[in-house]
Biopython code that builds the backbone (N, CA, C, O; Angstrom):
import numpy as np
from Bio.PDB.StructureBuilder import StructureBuilder

atoms = [
    (1, "MET", "N", (15.374, 10.546, 73.900)),
    (1, "MET", "CA", (16.276, 11.585, 73.435)),
    (1, "MET", "C", (15.833, 12.036, 72.044)),
    (1, "MET", "O", (15.519, 11.200, 71.197)),
    (2, "PRO", "N", (15.805, 13.339, 71.800)),
    (2, "PRO", "CA", (15.405, 13.834, 70.481)),
    (2, "PRO", "C", (16.441, 13.475, 69.411)),
    (2, "PRO", "O", (17.607, 13.218, 69.711)),
    (3, "GLU", "N", (15.991, 13.464, 68.182)),
    (3, "GLU", "CA", (16.898, 13.268, 67.054)),
    (3, "GLU", "C", (17.293, 14.629, 66.500)),
    (3, "GLU", "O", (16.662, 15.641, 66.805)),
    (4, "CYS", "N", (18.343, 14.642, 65.684)),
    (4, "CYS", "CA", (18.768, 15.901, 65.069)),
    (4, "CYS", "C", (17.663, 16.459, 64.183)),
    (4, "CYS", "O", (16.969, 15.722, 63.482)),
    (5, "ARG", "N", (17.517, 17.777, 64.234)),
    (5, "ARG", "CA", (16.533, 18.470, 63.420)),
    (5, "ARG", "C", (17.053, 18.579, 61.989)),
    (5, "ARG", "O", (18.218, 18.915, 61.775)),
    (6, "ALA", "N", (16.220, 18.306, 61.041)),
    (6, "ALA", "CA", (16.597, 18.470, 59.634)),
    (6, "ALA", "C", (16.907, 19.932, 59.352)),
    (6, "ALA", "O", (16.274, 20.824, 59.915)),
    (7, "HIS", "N", (17.871, 20.174, 58.490)),
    (7, "HIS", "CA", (18.247, 21.518, 58.045)),
    (7, "HIS", "C", (18.679, 22.421, 59.202)),
    (7, "HIS", "O", (18.361, 23.610, 59.218)),
    (8, "CYS", "N", (19.405, 21.852, 60.167)),
    (8, "CYS", "CA", (19.863, 22.654, 61.305)),
    (8, "CYS", "C", (21.379, 22.817, 61.261)),
    (8, "CYS", "O", (21.870, 23.863, 60.838)),
    (9, "GLY", "N", (22.122, 21.814, 61.686)),
    (9, "GLY", "CA", (23.581, 21.879, 61.666)),
    (9, "GLY", "C", (24.183, 22.877, 62.628)),
    (9, "GLY", "O", (25.358, 23.218, 62.500)),
    (10, "ALA", "N", (23.402, 23.361, 63.600)),
    (10, "ALA", "CA", (23.921, 24.353, 64.545)),
    (10, "ALA", "C", (25.106, 23.808, 65.331)),
    (10, "ALA", "O", (26.080, 24.525, 65.561)),
    (11, "CYS", "N", (25.030, 22.543, 65.744)),
    (11, "CYS", "CA", (26.113, 21.963, 66.547)),
    (11, "CYS", "C", (27.363, 21.718, 65.709)),
    (11, "CYS", "O", (28.431, 21.458, 66.263)),
    (12, "CYS", "N", (27.250, 21.796, 64.394)),
    (12, "CYS", "CA", (28.397, 21.646, 63.489)),
    (12, "CYS", "C", (28.867, 23.006, 62.970)),
    (12, "CYS", "O", (29.745, 23.079, 62.110)),
    (13, "THR", "N", (28.288, 24.065, 63.489)),
    (13, "THR", "CA", (28.630, 25.420, 63.062)),
    (13, "THR", "C", (29.042, 26.299, 64.238)),
    (13, "THR", "O", (30.119, 26.895, 64.208)),
    (14, "ALA", "N", (28.214, 26.390, 65.264)),
    (14, "ALA", "CA", (28.455, 27.324, 66.367)),
    (14, "ALA", "C", (29.724, 27.044, 67.167)),
    (14, "ALA", "O", (30.499, 27.970, 67.403)),
    (15, "PRO", "N", (29.969, 25.796, 67.597)),
    (15, "PRO", "CA", (31.146, 25.582, 68.448)),
    (15, "PRO", "C", (32.445, 25.448, 67.656)),
    (15, "PRO", "O", (32.448, 25.075, 66.483)),
    (16, "SER", "N", (33.539, 25.762, 68.331)),
    (16, "SER", "CA", (34.853, 25.482, 67.756)),
    (16, "SER", "C", (35.153, 24.000, 67.974)),
    (16, "SER", "O", (34.651, 23.389, 68.917)),
    (17, "ILE", "N", (35.965, 23.437, 67.102)),
    (17, "ILE", "CA", (36.401, 22.045, 67.234)),
    (17, "ILE", "C", (37.911, 22.043, 67.058)),
    (17, "ILE", "O", (38.419, 22.418, 66.001)),
    (18, "SER", "N", (38.624, 21.623, 68.090)),
    (18, "SER", "CA", (40.087, 21.628, 68.016)),
    (18, "SER", "C", (40.640, 20.337, 67.436)),
    (18, "SER", "O", (41.811, 20.288, 67.061)),
    (19, "SER", "N", (39.831, 19.299, 67.352)),
    (19, "SER", "CA", (40.262, 18.022, 66.782)),
    (19, "SER", "C", (40.289, 18.096, 65.266)),
    (19, "SER", "O", (39.499, 18.823, 64.663)),
    (20, "PRO", "N", (41.205, 17.338, 64.637)),
    (20, "PRO", "CA", (41.184, 17.272, 63.167)),
    (20, "PRO", "C", (39.862, 16.682, 62.671)),
    (20, "PRO", "O", (39.306, 15.764, 63.273)),
    (21, "ILE", "N", (39.388, 17.221, 61.583)),
    (21, "ILE", "CA", (38.182, 16.752, 60.898)),
    (21, "ILE", "C", (38.607, 16.480, 59.461)),
    (21, "ILE", "O", (39.372, 17.267, 58.903)),
    (22, "PRO", "N", (38.141, 15.393, 58.838)),
    (22, "PRO", "CA", (38.488, 15.208, 57.424)),
    (22, "PRO", "C", (38.119, 16.462, 56.621)),
    (22, "PRO", "O", (36.969, 16.903, 56.624)),
    (23, "GLY", "N", (39.105, 17.015, 55.946)),
    (23, "GLY", "CA", (38.899, 18.248, 55.182)),
    (23, "GLY", "C", (39.209, 19.502, 55.979)),
    (23, "GLY", "O", (39.293, 20.594, 55.416)),
    (24, "MET", "N", (39.379, 19.354, 57.278)),
    (24, "MET", "CA", (39.716, 20.477, 58.172)),
    (24, "MET", "C", (40.742, 19.954, 59.190)),
    (24, "MET", "O", (40.409, 19.755, 60.358)),
    (25, "PRO", "N", (41.976, 19.734, 58.750)),
    (25, "PRO", "CA", (42.963, 19.103, 59.630)),
    (25, "PRO", "C", (43.299, 19.894, 60.890)),
    (25, "PRO", "O", (43.791, 19.319, 61.861)),
    (26, "GLN", "N", (43.046, 21.185, 60.893)),
    (26, "GLN", "CA", (43.295, 22.021, 62.078)),
    (26, "GLN", "C", (42.037, 22.205, 62.923)),
    (26, "GLN", "O", (42.040, 22.996, 63.866)),
    (27, "GLY", "N", (40.976, 21.496, 62.602)),
    (27, "GLY", "CA", (39.700, 21.703, 63.269)),
    (27, "GLY", "C", (38.999, 22.911, 62.661)),
    (27, "GLY", "O", (39.257, 23.266, 61.511)),
    (28, "LYS", "N", (38.118, 23.542, 63.424)),
    (28, "LYS", "CA", (37.394, 24.701, 62.909)),
    (28, "LYS", "C", (37.151, 25.709, 64.008)),
    (28, "LYS", "O", (37.083, 25.363, 65.187)),
    (29, "THR", "N", (37.025, 26.937, 63.616)),
    (29, "THR", "CA", (36.725, 27.992, 64.575)),
    (29, "THR", "C", (35.216, 28.097, 64.793)),
    (29, "THR", "O", (34.426, 27.646, 63.963)),
    (30, "ALA", "N", (34.834, 28.686, 65.896)),
    (30, "ALA", "CA", (33.426, 28.881, 66.211)),
    (30, "ALA", "C", (32.758, 29.725, 65.135)),
    (30, "ALA", "O", (33.330, 30.703, 64.653)),
    (31, "GLY", "N", (31.556, 29.341, 64.770)),
    (31, "GLY", "CA", (30.783, 30.090, 63.785)),
    (31, "GLY", "C", (31.032, 29.693, 62.353)),
    (31, "GLY", "O", (30.360, 30.189, 61.449)),
    (32, "VAL", "N", (31.988, 28.804, 62.123)),
    (32, "VAL", "CA", (32.308, 28.323, 60.771)),
    (32, "VAL", "C", (31.662, 26.954, 60.591)),
    (32, "VAL", "O", (31.816, 26.073, 61.437)),
    (33, "ALA", "N", (30.944, 26.780, 59.499)),
    (33, "ALA", "CA", (30.314, 25.484, 59.229)),
    (33, "ALA", "C", (31.374, 24.433, 58.917)),
    (33, "ALA", "O", (32.328, 24.705, 58.189)),
    (34, "CYS", "N", (31.207, 23.255, 59.460)),
    (34, "CYS", "CA", (32.091, 22.133, 59.178)),
    (34, "CYS", "C", (31.967, 21.752, 57.701)),
    (34, "CYS", "O", (30.869, 21.773, 57.144)),
    (35, "VAL", "N", (33.083, 21.406, 57.072)),
    (35, "VAL", "CA", (33.049, 21.005, 55.660)),
    (35, "VAL", "C", (32.319, 19.680, 55.471)),
    (35, "VAL", "O", (31.983, 19.315, 54.344)),
    (36, "GLN", "N", (32.073, 18.966, 56.546)),
    (36, "GLN", "CA", (31.377, 17.681, 56.441)),
    (36, "GLN", "C", (29.855, 17.818, 56.482)),
    (36, "GLN", "O", (29.145, 16.813, 56.459)),
    (37, "LEU", "N", (29.354, 19.041, 56.542)),
    (37, "LEU", "CA", (27.908, 19.250, 56.451)),
    (37, "LEU", "C", (27.493, 19.189, 54.989)),
    (37, "LEU", "O", (28.115, 19.821, 54.134)),
    (38, "ASP", "N", (26.441, 18.429, 54.703)),
    (38, "ASP", "CA", (25.960, 18.371, 53.327)),
    (38, "ASP", "C", (24.936, 19.483, 53.067)),
    (38, "ASP", "O", (24.714, 20.334, 53.930)),
    (39, "ALA", "N", (24.323, 19.479, 51.903)),
    (39, "ALA", "CA", (23.382, 20.535, 51.524)),
    (39, "ALA", "C", (22.159, 20.585, 52.451)),
    (39, "ALA", "O", (21.526, 21.632, 52.591)),
    (40, "ASP", "N", (21.833, 19.457, 53.079)),
    (40, "ASP", "CA", (20.710, 19.398, 54.019)),
    (40, "ASP", "C", (21.158, 19.660, 55.455)),
    (40, "ASP", "O", (20.381, 19.469, 56.391)),
    (41, "LEU", "N", (22.416, 20.098, 55.635)),
    (41, "LEU", "CA", (23.015, 20.366, 56.937)),
    (41, "LEU", "C", (23.033, 19.117, 57.818)),
    (41, "LEU", "O", (22.776, 19.185, 59.020)),
    (42, "ARG", "N", (23.338, 17.988, 57.205)),
    (42, "ARG", "CA", (23.527, 16.715, 57.896)),
    (42, "ARG", "C", (24.991, 16.340, 57.788)),
    (42, "ARG", "O", (25.644, 16.675, 56.800)),
    (43, "CYS", "N", (25.519, 15.646, 58.794)),
    (43, "CYS", "CA", (26.923, 15.254, 58.817)),
    (43, "CYS", "C", (27.175, 14.103, 57.846)),
    (43, "CYS", "O", (26.522, 13.062, 57.911)),
    (44, "LYS", "N", (28.140, 14.313, 56.940)),
    (44, "LYS", "CA", (28.487, 13.284, 55.953)),
    (44, "LYS", "C", (29.307, 12.154, 56.566)),
    (44, "LYS", "O", (29.405, 11.081, 55.971)),
    (45, "ILE", "N", (29.900, 12.370, 57.745)),
    (45, "ILE", "CA", (30.719, 11.333, 58.372)),
    (45, "ILE", "C", (30.088, 10.804, 59.667)),
    (45, "ILE", "O", (30.767, 10.171, 60.476)),
    (46, "PHE", "N", (28.802, 11.063, 59.858)),
    (46, "PHE", "CA", (28.091, 10.589, 61.042)),
    (46, "PHE", "C", (28.231, 9.075, 61.135)),
    (46, "PHE", "O", (27.967, 8.357, 60.171)),
    (47, "GLY", "N", (28.651, 8.596, 62.307)),
    (47, "GLY", "CA", (28.773, 7.153, 62.521)),
    (47, "GLY", "C", (30.050, 6.530, 61.992)),
    (47, "GLY", "O", (30.272, 5.335, 62.187)),
    (48, "LEU", "N", (30.896, 7.305, 61.328)),
    (48, "LEU", "CA", (32.146, 6.778, 60.783)),
    (48, "LEU", "C", (33.287, 7.019, 61.760)),
    (48, "LEU", "O", (33.227, 7.954, 62.558)),
    (49, "PRO", "N", (34.330, 6.187, 61.711)),
    (49, "PRO", "CA", (35.447, 6.365, 62.647)),
    (49, "PRO", "C", (36.192, 7.679, 62.468)),
    (49, "PRO", "O", (36.866, 8.123, 63.398)),
    (50, "GLU", "N", (36.096, 8.313, 61.313)),
    (50, "GLU", "CA", (36.768, 9.595, 61.057)),
    (50, "GLU", "C", (36.121, 10.761, 61.792)),
    (50, "GLU", "O", (36.725, 11.826, 61.925)),
    (51, "ARG", "N", (34.927, 10.570, 62.257)),
    (51, "ARG", "CA", (34.212, 11.639, 62.966)),
    (51, "ARG", "C", (34.881, 11.871, 64.320)),
    (51, "ARG", "O", (35.088, 10.918, 65.071)),
    (52, "PRO", "N", (35.225, 13.123, 64.645)),
    (52, "PRO", "CA", (35.878, 13.397, 65.928)),
    (52, "PRO", "C", (35.023, 12.960, 67.113)),
    (52, "PRO", "O", (33.795, 13.049, 67.083)),
    (53, "ALA", "N", (35.696, 12.489, 68.150)),
    (53, "ALA", "CA", (34.991, 12.026, 69.354)),
    (53, "ALA", "C", (34.141, 13.134, 69.970)),
    (53, "ALA", "O", (33.061, 12.866, 70.496)),
    (54, "CYS", "N", (34.619, 14.376, 69.908)),
    (54, "CYS", "CA", (33.845, 15.474, 70.497)),
    (54, "CYS", "C", (32.497, 15.637, 69.797)),
    (54, "CYS", "O", (31.513, 16.030, 70.424)),
    (55, "CYS", "N", (32.453, 15.340, 68.518)),
    (55, "CYS", "CA", (31.186, 15.437, 67.787)),
    (55, "CYS", "C", (30.216, 14.342, 68.234)),
    (55, "CYS", "O", (29.027, 14.590, 68.434)),
    (56, "GLY", "N", (30.744, 13.130, 68.386)),
    (56, "GLY", "CA", (29.902, 12.021, 68.824)),
    (56, "GLY", "C", (29.389, 12.200, 70.238)),
    (56, "GLY", "O", (28.328, 11.682, 70.586)),
    (57, "GLY", "N", (30.140, 12.938, 71.062)),
    (57, "GLY", "CA", (29.730, 13.159, 72.437)),
    (57, "GLY", "C", (28.648, 14.216, 72.586)),
    (57, "GLY", "O", (28.003, 14.297, 73.630)),
    (58, "LEU", "N", (28.444, 15.018, 71.566)),
    (58, "LEU", "CA", (27.419, 16.062, 71.611)),
    (58, "LEU", "C", (26.109, 15.472, 71.099)),
    (58, "LEU", "O", (25.964, 15.197, 69.908)),
    (59, "GLN", "N", (25.169, 15.284, 72.000)),
    (59, "GLN", "CA", (23.895, 14.658, 71.659)),
    (59, "GLN", "C", (22.768, 15.689, 71.677)),
    (59, "GLN", "O", (22.791, 16.615, 72.488)),
    (60, "PRO", "N", (21.787, 15.536, 70.794)),
    (60, "PRO", "CA", (20.676, 16.483, 70.783)),
    (60, "PRO", "C", (19.914, 16.468, 72.108)),
    (60, "PRO", "O", (19.727, 15.420, 72.727)),
    (61, "SER", "N", (19.485, 17.643, 72.519)),
    (61, "SER", "CA", (18.657, 17.761, 73.715)),
    (61, "SER", "C", (17.690, 18.920, 73.492)),
    (61, "SER", "O", (17.946, 19.805, 72.675)),
    (62, "LEU", "N", (16.595, 18.906, 74.213)),
    (62, "LEU", "CA", (15.621, 19.985, 74.058)),
    (62, "LEU", "C", (16.241, 21.324, 74.429)),
    (62, "LEU", "O", (15.977, 22.328, 73.767)),
    (63, "GLU", "N", (17.067, 21.357, 75.484)),
    (63, "GLU", "CA", (17.698, 22.601, 75.910)),
    (63, "GLU", "C", (18.627, 23.143, 74.824)),
    (63, "GLU", "O", (18.582, 24.329, 74.496)),
    (64, "MET", "N", (19.468, 22.270, 74.269)),
    (64, "MET", "CA", (20.447, 22.701, 73.271)),
    (64, "MET", "C", (19.783, 23.053, 71.939)),
    (64, "MET", "O", (20.112, 24.072, 71.331)),
    (65, "CYS", "N", (18.872, 22.234, 71.498)),
    (65, "CYS", "CA", (18.305, 22.399, 70.156)),
    (65, "CYS", "C", (17.217, 23.465, 70.083)),
    (65, "CYS", "O", (17.001, 24.058, 69.026)),
    (66, "GLY", "N", (16.536, 23.711, 71.189)),
    (66, "GLY", "CA", (15.498, 24.736, 71.191)),
    (66, "GLY", "C", (14.384, 24.452, 70.196)),
    (66, "GLY", "O", (14.175, 23.310, 69.787)),
    (67, "ALA", "N", (13.686, 25.488, 69.820)),
    (67, "ALA", "CA", (12.533, 25.347, 68.934)),
    (67, "ALA", "C", (12.915, 25.339, 67.460)),
    (67, "ALA", "O", (12.160, 24.847, 66.622)),
    (68, "ASP", "N", (14.105, 25.894, 67.138)),
    (68, "ASP", "CA", (14.516, 25.968, 65.735)),
    (68, "ASP", "C", (16.027, 26.182, 65.651)),
    (68, "ASP", "O", (16.699, 26.291, 66.677)),
    (69, "ARG", "N", (16.560, 26.243, 64.432)),
    (69, "ARG", "CA", (17.997, 26.398, 64.227)),
    (69, "ARG", "C", (18.509, 27.687, 64.862)),
    (69, "ARG", "O", (19.593, 27.698, 65.445)),
    (70, "SER", "N", (17.763, 28.743, 64.759)),
    (70, "SER", "CA", (18.166, 30.020, 65.329)),
    (70, "SER", "C", (18.360, 29.915, 66.840)),
    (70, "SER", "O", (19.336, 30.440, 67.377)),
    (71, "ALA", "N", (17.449, 29.249, 67.519)),
    (71, "ALA", "CA", (17.557, 29.067, 68.967)),
    (71, "ALA", "C", (18.765, 28.193, 69.305)),
    (71, "ALA", "O", (19.479, 28.472, 70.268)),
    (72, "ALA", "N", (18.995, 27.154, 68.529)),
    (72, "ALA", "CA", (20.144, 26.276, 68.763)),
    (72, "ALA", "C", (21.452, 27.034, 68.550)),
    (72, "ALA", "O", (22.390, 26.877, 69.333)),
    (73, "MET", "N", (21.526, 27.844, 67.511)),
    (73, "MET", "CA", (22.735, 28.631, 67.263)),
    (73, "MET", "C", (22.986, 29.599, 68.420)),
    (73, "MET", "O", (24.126, 29.759, 68.854)),
    (74, "ALA", "N", (21.942, 30.239, 68.917)),
    (74, "ALA", "CA", (22.087, 31.193, 70.017)),
    (74, "ALA", "C", (22.583, 30.488, 71.275)),
    (74, "ALA", "O", (23.510, 30.973, 71.924)),
    (75, "TRP", "N", (21.982, 29.352, 71.631)),
    (75, "TRP", "CA", (22.363, 28.629, 72.839)),
    (75, "TRP", "C", (23.797, 28.142, 72.733)),
    (75, "TRP", "O", (24.578, 28.307, 73.670)),
    (76, "LEU", "N", (24.156, 27.540, 71.594)),
    (76, "LEU", "CA", (25.503, 27.013, 71.416)),
    (76, "LEU", "C", (26.554, 28.122, 71.348)),
    (76, "LEU", "O", (27.687, 27.925, 71.788)),
    (77, "THR", "N", (26.195, 29.267, 70.811)),
    (77, "THR", "CA", (27.128, 30.398, 70.765)),
    (77, "THR", "C", (27.416, 30.908, 72.175)),
    (77, "THR", "O", (28.564, 31.211, 72.499)),
    (78, "VAL", "N", (26.401, 31.002, 73.002)),
    (78, "VAL", "CA", (26.597, 31.414, 74.396)),
    (78, "VAL", "C", (27.473, 30.388, 75.118)),
    (78, "VAL", "O", (28.389, 30.764, 75.850)),
    (79, "LEU", "N", (27.203, 29.110, 74.921)),
    (79, "LEU", "CA", (28.006, 28.065, 75.543)),
    (79, "LEU", "C", (29.454, 28.123, 75.067)),
    (79, "LEU", "O", (30.373, 27.984, 75.873)),
    (80, "GLU", "N", (29.666, 28.325, 73.782)),
    (80, "GLU", "CA", (31.005, 28.436, 73.231)),
    (80, "GLU", "C", (31.744, 29.604, 73.873)),
    (80, "GLU", "O", (32.899, 29.458, 74.275)),
    (81, "GLN", "N", (31.108, 30.736, 73.971)),
    (81, "GLN", "CA", (31.748, 31.917, 74.566)),
    (81, "GLN", "C", (32.050, 31.698, 76.042)),
    (81, "GLN", "O", (33.083, 32.153, 76.534)),
    (82, "ALA", "N", (31.174, 31.015, 76.746)),
    (82, "ALA", "CA", (31.366, 30.773, 78.187)),
    (82, "ALA", "C", (32.508, 29.803, 78.457)),
    (82, "ALA", "O", (33.113, 29.847, 79.528)),
    (83, "THR", "N", (32.810, 28.930, 77.502)),
    (83, "THR", "CA", (33.826, 27.900, 77.718)),
    (83, "THR", "C", (35.117, 28.173, 76.942)),
    (83, "THR", "O", (36.052, 27.375, 77.011)),
    (84, "ALA", "N", (35.181, 29.272, 76.215)),
    (84, "ALA", "CA", (36.379, 29.589, 75.436)),
    (84, "ALA", "C", (37.537, 29.935, 76.375)),
    (84, "ALA", "O", (37.334, 30.603, 77.388)),
    (85, "PRO", "N", (38.756, 29.480, 76.038)),
    (85, "PRO", "CA", (39.892, 29.861, 76.882)),
    (85, "PRO", "C", (40.143, 31.370, 76.810)),
    (85, "PRO", "O", (39.848, 32.017, 75.805)),
    (86, "ASP", "N", (40.687, 31.903, 77.881)),
    (86, "ASP", "CA", (40.966, 33.351, 77.924)),
    (86, "ASP", "C", (42.031, 33.774, 76.963)),
    (86, "ASP", "O", (42.365, 34.957, 76.893)),
]
sb = StructureBuilder()
sb.init_structure("model")
sb.init_model(0)
sb.init_chain("A")
sb.init_seg("    ")
for serial, (resi, resn, name, xyz) in enumerate(atoms, 1):
    if name == "N":
        sb.init_residue(resn, " ", resi, " ")
    sb.init_atom(name, np.array(xyz, "f"), 0.0, 1.0, " ", f" {name:<3s}", serial, name[0])
structure = sb.get_structure()
């Protein structure tokens, strides 16, 4: 399984998260960067119990991550739109 790409953070930006996140008690809307992303676009709460389960369940894959951050944002945005409630 691939590891997260440095300076990406697409999976912490493109999708909406309805679960509370430390610093974002209402979750976040799609396209908004999570407040837990650091300057290198790495999760500051990775591996901690405060990290929402939905975040831990999203694992890097070649299909999702693509060749670069732009490709990952595009793929995740399409997925977000396809799964958004009406």
